[in-house]
GUVO-422785 format. One line per 3 residues: their letters; for each residue x, y, z of N, C-alpha, C, O, CB. Coordinates in steps of 0.001 Angstrom, whole numbers. Glycine has a CB too. Layout:
N
A = X Y Z X Y Z X Y Z X Y Z X Y Z; ...
This chain:
164
XXX = -20751 15248 -42097 -21772 16054 -41482 -22753 15204 -40674 -23084 15579 -39549 -22505 16843 -42537; -23236 14057 -41210 -24172 13267 -40422 -23536 12749 -39129 -24228 12598 -38122 -24690 12102 -41250; -22222 12473 -39145 -21545 12010 -37938 -21523 13088 -36865 -21667 12794 -35678 -20125 11572 -38263
XXX = -21343 14341 -37286 -21310 15433 -36315 -22688 15685 -35719 -22807 15990 -34532 -20783 16709 -36968; -23727 15559 -36534 -25088 15741 -36016 -25413 14634 -35027 -26023 14875 -33985 -26125 15756 -37170; -24995 13405 -35368 -25229 12278 -34455 -24485 12468 -33144 -25011 12152 -32077 -24802 10961 -35107
XXX = -23259 12984 -33220 -22482 13231 -32004 -23123 14327 -31170 -23147 14243 -29942 -21037 13612 -32353; -23648 15364 -31836 -24303 16460 -31107 -25570 15969 -30421 -25845 16344 -29281 -24637 17625 -32060; -26340 15135 -31105 -27563 14579 -30503 -27203 13664 -29344 -27839 13690 -28291 -28397 13806 -31557
XXX = -26172 12855 -29558 -25731 11944 -28492 -25234 12740 -27283 -25480 12353 -26141 -24613 10998 -29008; -24531 13856 -27533 -24036 14702 -26442 -25194 15342 -25682 -25144 15476 -24459 -23096 15792 -26988; -26235 15734 -26410 -27401 16343 -25751 -28138 15326 -24892 -28623 15657 -23811 -28361 16939 -26793
XXX = -28222 14098 -25366 -28931 13055 -24613 -28104 12499 -23456 -28616 12294 -22355 -29322 11923 -25543; -26808 12255 -23719 -25942 11639 -22701 -24537 12212 -22852 -23722 11658 -23590 -25925 10068 -22834; -24243 13316 -22161 -22920 13955 -22325 -21753 13043 -21937 -20671 13143 -22515 -22857 15222 -21488
XXX = -21964 12172 -20983 -20885 11288 -20537 -20475 10276 -21586 -19319 9853 -21620 -21298 10566 -19292; -21410 9878 -22450 -21075 8874 -23459 -20093 9421 -24491 -19224 8691 -24969 -22340 8384 -24156; -20225 10692 -24834 -19281 11286 -25780 -17885 11304 -25170 -16901 11014 -25851 -19721 12718 -26175
XXX = -17800 11642 -23904 -16502 11643 -23223 -15935 10230 -23168 -14745 10030 -23412 -16630 12224 -21798; -16774 9252 -22848 -16317 7857 -22777 -15857 7358 -24132 -14867 6632 -24220 -17428 6954 -22245; -16547 7729 -25168 -16237 7203 -26497 -15051 7885 -27163 -14375 7262 -27983 -17435 7334 -27378
XXX = -14778 9134 -26841 -13700 9856 -27533 -12487 10127 -26644 -11356 9854 -27048 -14227 11169 -28067; -12701 10649 -25464 -11566 11073 -24635 -10908 9912 -23892 -9683 9869 -23782 -12023 12116 -23634; -11693 8981 -23388 -11128 7876 -22599 -10143 7033 -23417 -9083 6696 -22889 -12253 6982 -22064
XXX = -10427 6675 -24666 -9420 5928 -25436 -8118 6704 -25636 -7036 6116 -25630 -9987 5553 -26788; -8221 8006 -25810 -7004 8814 -25979 -6216 8844 -24668 -4993 8703 -24669 -7360 10263 -26432; -6919 9028 -23561 -6254 9037 -22248 -5602 7690 -21978 -4466 7633 -21509 -7262 9376 -21121
XXX = -6316 6603 -22273 -5745 5260 -22075 -4486 5076 -22913 -3489 4544 -22426 -6779 4172 -22434; -4526 5509 -24161 -3373 5371 -25041 -2164 6120 -24486 -1054 5587 -24480 -3712 5882 -26442; -2371 7335 -24026 -1271 8136 -23473 -707 7476 -22219 510 7409 -22050 -1749 9572 -23151
XXX = -1577 6988 -21343 -1108 6356 -20105 -394 5041 -20375 613 4745 -19732 -2275 6119 -19160; -902 4236 -21328 -196 3007 -21711 1187 3338 -22263 2163 2657 -21948 -1011 2212 -22756; 1271 4375 -23081 2554 4765 -23664 3532 5223 -22583 4714 4883 -22639 2352 5879 -24699
XXX = 3055 5988 -21603 3928 6425 -20501 4440 5235 -19693 5621 5164 -19352 3177 7399 -19578; 3549 4314 -19394 3934 3143 -18604 4927 2289 -19381 5930 1846 -18820 2692 2309 -18221; 4665 2053 -20657 5557 1264 -21492 6927 1936 -21584 7966 1281 -21492 4952 1073 -22896
XXX = 6905 3252 -21768 8160 3992 -21860 8973 3918 -20576 10191 3743 -20627 7884 5436 -22202; 8313 4049 -19415 9039 3993 -18152 9687 2630 -17945 10862 2547 -17587 8105 4310 -16992; 8929 1568 -18166 9464 221 -17957 10640 -38 -18888 11651 -598 -18465 8369 -838 -18178
XXX = 10521 361 -20142 11595 94 -21099 12809 984 -20882 13938 538 -21085 11086 274 -22505; 12605 2228 -20475 13766 3088 -20210 14501 2615 -18964 15720 2759 -18872 13330 4562 -20044; 13777 2056 -18010 14421 1499 -16821 15261 273 -17178 16374 118 -16676 13367 1130 -15764
XXX = 14740 -587 -18030 15513 -1744 -18490 16753 -1308 -19267 17829 -1880 -19092 14641 -2655 -19364; 16608 -304 -20118 17754 199 -20883 18801 815 -19955 20001 655 -20182 17292 1237 -21923; 18354 1516 -18916 19289 2113 -17956 20060 1024 -17212 21259 1168 -16975 18536 3014 -16951
XXX = 19385 -60 -16843 20071 -1166 -16182 21117 -1792 -17102 22232 -2083 -16669 19061 -2227 -15733; 20762 -1997 -18362 21721 -2571 -19305 22917 -1657 -19528 24058 -2120 -19537 21041 -2857 -20632; 22670 -368 -19707 23778 565 -19915 24673 663 -18681 25896 731 -18799 23240 1946 -20277
XXX = 24066 671 -17516 24854 733 -16289 25710 -518 -16140 26863 -434 -15717 23939 901 -15067; 25162 -1664 -16480 25942 -2905 -16422 27106 -2867 -17411 28189 -3376 -17121 25042 -4120 -16713; 26881 -2267 -18574 27957 -2178 -19563 29079 -1243 -19127 30215 -1392 -19578 27399 -1714 -20888
XXX = 28775 -280 -18257 29800 646 -17789 30617 100 -16622 31522 786 -16147 29161 1941 -17386; 30338 -1083 -16155 31069 -1652 -15021 32575 -1754 -15296 33359 -1350 -14437 30513 -3033 -14683; 33012 -2266 -16436 34465 -2336 -16673 35145 -968 -16666 36285 -844 -16219 34734 -3017 -17997
XXX = 34458 48 -17154 35034 1395 -17144 35187 1886 -15712 36205 2484 -15365 34158 2376 -17957; 34183 1637 -14879 34257 2057 -13479 35381 1326 -12757 36086 1926 -11946 32919 1807 -12768; 35553 48 -13039 36642 -711 -12408 37991 -161 -12868 38897 20 -12054 36531 -2227 -12746
XXX = 38127 104 -14158 39379 650 -14678 39697 2018 -14095 40846 2293 -13750 39319 741 -16185; 38700 2869 -13983 38935 4192 -13405 39254 4116 -11916 39948 4982 -11383 37721 5082 -13625; 38753 3087 -11245 39043 2944 -9822 40493 2566 -9569 41003 2773 -8469 38131 1907 -9209
XXX = 41152 2022 -10562 42562 1665 -10411 43482 2879 -10530 44639 2831 -10111 42947 627 -11449; 42970 3953 -11098 43758 5181 -11229 43767 5927 -9899 42820 5816 -9121 43193 6087 -12358; 44828 6685 -9632 44886 7432 -8365 44036 8714 -8419 44568 9821 -8500 46349 7789 -8030
XXX = 42746 8543 -8374 41815 9664 -8397 41332 9956 -6987 41580 9178 -6066 40622 9371 -9330; 40649 11067 -6818 40147 11476 -5504 39156 10465 -4943 39329 9989 -3821 39490 12851 -5594; 38128 10133 -5702 37122 9175 -5248 37294 7855 -5970 38185 7716 -6808 35705 9722 -5469
XXX = 36474 6913 -5662 36493 5627 -6338 35249 5512 -7215 34143 5384 -6690 36564 4460 -5314; 35405 5554 -8541 34253 5459 -9436 33463 4163 -9281 32269 4126 -9580 34711 5589 -10855; 34115 3106 -8817 33395 1840 -8673 32274 1952 -7644 31232 1315 -7798 34361 724 -8274
XXX = 32476 2758 -6592 31426 2922 -5580 30245 3708 -6133 29088 3400 -5846 31985 3625 -4338; 30552 4725 -6928 29466 5494 -7557 28696 4610 -8534 27467 4662 -8585 30027 6745 -8290; 29421 3795 -9315 28760 2899 -10251 27897 1886 -9505 26747 1655 -9878 29792 2180 -11125
XXX = 28442 1289 -8464 27708 278 -7704 26467 873 -7055 25408 246 -7033 28607 -346 -6636; 26599 2074 -6532 25438 2742 -5932 24360 3006 -6974 23177 2795 -6708 25860 4060 -5270; 24753 3461 -8143 23790 3692 -9221 23105 2413 -9662 21899 2399 -9909 24476 4332 -10405
XXX = 23873 1341 -9759 23315 56 -10181 22325 -466 -9148 21248 -941 -9506 24436 -971 -10409; 22680 -381 -7874 21775 -817 -6807 20529 56 -6781 19425 -440 -6553 22486 -776 -5437; 20698 1343 -7013 19542 2253 -7033 18586 1922 -8173 17368 1965 -7997 20011 3705 -7157
XXX = 19128 1595 -9332 18263 1218 -10453 17489 -59 -10150 16313 -175 -10493 19090 1036 -11728; 18156 -1018 -9505 17436 -2222 -9096 16383 -1893 -8046 15320 -2512 -8011 18413 -3274 -8554; 16674 -927 -7198 15677 -488 -6219 14465 127 -6883 13335 -99 -6448 16286 507 -5257
XXX = 14687 904 -7936 13563 1485 -8681 12731 368 -9309 11503 374 -9218 14073 2470 -9778; 13404 -588 -9947 12697 -1693 -10595 11900 -2502 -9585 10732 -2814 -9818 13681 -2600 -11329; 12522 -2840 -8474 11842 -3628 -7447 10688 -2855 -6824 9601 -3403 -6644 12829 -4051 -6363
XXX = 10913 -1599 -6496 9856 -779 -5909 8673 -611 -6849 7522 -689 -6421 10403 580 -5529; 8950 -380 -8125 7877 -232 -9104 7069 -1524 -9221 5838 -1491 -9234 8452 161 -10475; 7763 -2658 -9305 7052 -3935 -9427 6211 -4236 -8191 5109 -4770 -8313 8045 -5070 -9664
XXX = 6708 -3907 -7021 5937 -4138 -5792 4703 -3251 -5758 3612 -3720 -5435 6807 -3881 -4548; 4864 -1970 -6089 3712 -1054 -6095 2640 -1487 -7086 1453 -1487 -6758 4167 362 -6425; 3049 -1853 -8288 2083 -2280 -9298 1410 -3585 -8875 203 -3748 -9055 2772 -2452 -10669
XXX = 2176 -4503 -8321 1591 -5764 -7860 585 -5567 -6747 -491 -6166 -6763 2674 -6697 -7394; 928 -4730 -5779 -16 -4471 -4687 -1291 -3807 -5179 -2388 -4169 -4754 634 -3602 -3628; -1150 -2835 -6076 -2333 -2163 -6613 -3195 -3141 -7415 -4422 -3095 -7327 -1919 -969 -7496
XXX = -2574 -4015 -8187 -3333 -4984 -8970 -4066 -5968 -8071 -5215 -6314 -8344 -2411 -5736 -9924; -3423 -6420 -7009 -4080 -7341 -6079 -5283 -6681 -5417 -6338 -7301 -5281 -3089 -7822 -5012; -5127 -5425 -5005 -6245 -4711 -4373 -7404 -4559 -5350 -8561 -4749 -4973 -5791 -3325 -3869
XXX = -7103 -4217 -6604 -8174 -4062 -7593 -8897 -5381 -7864 -10124 -5408 -7957 -7607 -3508 -8897; -8153 -6461 -7988 -8778 -7752 -8271 -9605 -8221 -7083 -10721 -8712 -7258 -7715 -8800 -8623; -9069 -8077 -5879 -9794 -8522 -4686 -11056 -7705 -4456 -12048 -8230 -3949 -8895 -8436 -3460
XXX = -11032 -6434 -4821 -12212 -5597 -4603 -13226 -5705 -5740 -14354 -5229 -5612 -11793 -4153 -4434; -12832 -6325 -6845 -13736 -6477 -7973 -13978 -5186 -8733 -15023 -5027 -9365 -15033 -7020 -7501; -13031 -4266 -8682 -13222 -2958 -9315 -12351 -2799 -10558 -11890 -1696 -10854 -12913 -1841 -8320
XXX = -12122 -3893 -11287 -11235 -3816 -12447 -11748 -2845 -13497 -10977 -2042 -14023 -11063 -5186 -13064; -13037 -2905 -13810 -13578 -2053 -14867 -13807 -623 -14399 -13598 322 -15160 -14875 -2630 -15382; -14234 -462 -13156 -14559 876 -12655 -13321 1743 -12496 -13404 2964 -12627 -15283 776 -11327
XXX = -12188 1140 -12218 -10986 1933 -11938 -9916 1737 -13007 -8726 1839 -12708 -10421 1567 -10569; -10309 1464 -14223 -9361 1213 -15301 -8427 2397 -15519 -7209 2217 -15547 -10103 897 -16586; -8959 3585 -15672 -8132 4767 -15937 -7340 5154 -14683 -6198 5602 -14791 -9014 5955 -16406
XXX = -7928 4988 -13508 -7201 5303 -12274 -6001 4367 -12104 -4926 4810 -11699 -8140 5197 -11048; -6173 3098 -12404 -5064 2147 -12319 -3990 2496 -13338 -2799 2410 -13036 -5562 705 -12540; -4396 2890 -14539 -3415 3313 -15539 -2666 4561 -15092 -1463 4671 -15328 -4101 3571 -16876
XXX = -3349 5497 -14454 -2668 6684 -13902 -1639 6268 -12859 -521 6782 -12825 -3693 7666 -13275; -2037 5332 -12014 -1114 4851 -10984 89 4173 -11625 1226 4425 -11227 -1827 3877 -10026; -155 3303 -12627 933 2582 -13297 1895 3507 -14017 3107 3289 -13998 367 1591 -14279
XXX = 1364 4531 -14646 2194 5333 -15532 2722 6619 -14919 3680 7189 -15441 1429 5663 -16741; 2133 7093 -13833 2579 8367 -13264 3034 8209 -11814 4189 8487 -11493 1457 9402 -13345; 2144 7770 -10951 2420 7790 -9514 3423 6728 -9072 4335 7030 -8302 1140 7608 -8754
XXX = 3273 5497 -9541 4204 4440 -9141 5636 4720 -9604 6561 4533 -8813 3739 3103 -9699; 5866 5164 -10854 7246 5489 -11237 7850 6619 -10410 9016 6549 -10023 7295 5862 -12697; 7071 7650 -10140 7591 8779 -9364 7949 8326 -7954 9019 8661 -7446 6559 9930 -9313
XXX = 7068 7575 -7328 7330 7095 -5969 8530 6156 -5924 9365 6265 -5027 6099 6387 -5414; 8624 5239 -6876 9746 4300 -6906 11075 5028 -7117 12072 4694 -6477 9537 3258 -8014; 11093 6008 -7999 12332 6756 -8257 12739 7576 -7032 13919 7623 -6685 12158 7683 -9481
XXX = 11780 8217 -6382 12106 9031 -5206 12637 8176 -4061 13616 8544 -3412 10873 9810 -4742; 12005 7050 -3814 12452 6187 -2708 13809 5578 -3015 14689 5579 -2155 11426 5072 -2438; 13998 5060 -4218 15285 4463 -4567 16386 5516 -4635 17531 5234 -4283 15183 3727 -5901
XXX = 16056 6716 -5081 17054 7791 -5118 17537 8156 -3731 18734 8353 -3519 16482 9023 -5799; 16621 8246 -2788 17019 8535 -1406 17856 7421 -816 18839 7679 -121 15795 8764 -540; 17472 6174 -1089 18259 5037 -605 19630 4985 -1247 20617 4661 -587 17525 3738 -868
XXX = 19696 5304 -2536 20979 5315 -3233 21918 6380 -2686 23116 6142 -2533 20765 5535 -4716; 21370 7555 -2391 22202 8616 -1810 22696 8218 -423 23837 8506 -63 21416 9939 -1732; 21852 7565 346 22267 7124 1682 23377 6075 1583 24333 6112 2357 21060 6552 2463
XXX = 23257 5147 641 24298 4129 450 25606 4787 44 26662 4474 595 23868 3095 -615; 25537 5707 -928 26753 6359 -1402 27404 7184 -300 28624 7143 -142 26444 7244 -2605; 26621 7924 455 27178 8729 1543 27800 7840 2608 28850 8174 3158 26094 9618 2165
XXX = 27167 6718 2902 27737 5791 3891 29042 5195 3423 29993 5082 4197 26758 4678 4198; 29093 4813 2160 30327 4232 1620 31425 5276 1575 32542 5013 2022 30089 3650 215; 31136 6448 1049 32176 7467 893 32663 7992 2237 33816 8408 2347 31658 8621 49
XXX = 31817 7982 3258 32252 8434 4579 33174 7419 5243 34027 7800 6046 31044 8698 5470; 33023 6152 4930 33805 5107 5586 34995 4624 4779 35783 3825 5284 32929 3950 5890; 35156 5080 3540 36253 4606 2708 37595 5013 3288 38517 4198 3314 36114 5137 1290
XXX = 37734 6236 3749 39014 6681 4308 39401 5846 5517 40561 5461 5664 38946 8161 4696; 38445 5566 6374 38727 4724 7536 39127 3314 7135 40035 2735 7731 37517 4671 8449; 38462 2755 6131 38808 1413 5653 40199 1395 5023 40955 443 5213 37764 921 4639
XXX = 40536 2441 4279 41872 2511 3682 42934 2594 4772 43974 1942 4674 41983 3723 2734; 42682 3388 5807 43632 3482 6924 43806 2140 7617 44927 1760 7955 43165 4532 7937; 42721 1425 7830 42797 108 8484 43586 -868 7628 44453 -1578 8138 41386 -451 8756
XXX = 43290 -915 6304 44003 -1835 5425 45482 -1476 5303 46332 -2367 5275 43359 -1845 4049; 45797 -191 5231 47206 194 5128 47951 -127 6418 49108 -545 6373 47332 1690 4803; 47305 62 7569 47928 -311 8846 48138 -1813 8919 49167 -2271 9416 47068 159 10030
XXX = 47186 -2575 8434 47311 -4036 8451 48445 -4491 7536 49178 -5419 7875 45986 -4696 8023; 48592 -3849 6389 49665 -4206 5463 51024 -3869 6071 51964 -4658 5980 49485 -3479 4115; 51123 -2691 6693 52388 -2298 7341 52728 -3269 8465 53879 -3684 8597 52299 -851 7894
XXX = 51747 -3630 9267 51981 -4563 10370 52402 -5928 9849 53348 -6521 10367 50725 -4698 11235; 51712 -6435 8827 52055 -7745 8261 53451 -7724 7654 54197 -8694 7788 51024 -8161 7198; 53813 -6632 6987 55145 -6513 6401 56212 -6456 7493 57267 -7077 7365 55230 -5263 5507
XXX = 55941 -5718 8562 56892 -5626 9672 57099 -6983 10326 58233 -7353 10632 56407 -4614 10712; 56042 -7714 10539 56138 -9049 11148 56934 -9983 10238 57787 -10738 10705 54725 -9636 11419; 56650 -9924 8939 57366 -10789 7991 58847 -10437 7961 59684 -11336 7875 56761 -10665 6574
XXX = 59191 -9166 8028 60609 -8760 8023 61298 -9153 9309 62461 -9555 9279 60738 -7253 7813; 60618 -9049 10439 61199 -9443 11722 61446 -10945 11777 62459 -11377 12327 60286 -9020 12874; 60568 -11728 11233 60758 -13196 11227 61884 -13597 10311 62574 -14585 10566 59474 -13911 10799
XX = 62081 -12847 9249 63155 -13131 8316 64523 -12816 8910 65494 -13545 8703 62954 -12346 7041; 64574 -11747 9631 65859 -11232 10105 66213 -11720 11427 67269 -11368 11952 65865 -9784 10130
């Protein structure tokens, strides 16, 4: 009871202090947890994708419609794009905060950027780049196969003509 009376008096005198003392630590905790979760789930995704490489190579040897190795490679490159983009965004924001001397004033804003905005932006940009890479590869695979098969036929014909 005495704690509640003290909080009520403190709220009447300085409403912002109650918010700073109770809500800000909870908000910081949630934002730290989101940021930690994003970084670690990205690392886990990279590890799992790397572990699936042999499966993608094996499936690419089967006579399937598409080549799973290209989809795997595109996904792996996209994940690295997310990691790189996130690290660049966080680094740039940290440099701006340090150079401006606003480390304490923008603590929660920087945490919001680290845990919400930077991951979303990095994922969207890398996702678009990954789709562009995959579409470019899949559009040109048929042409590359035709070129390689023509080259093999030509080389075989030349070798047979020299033999005979």
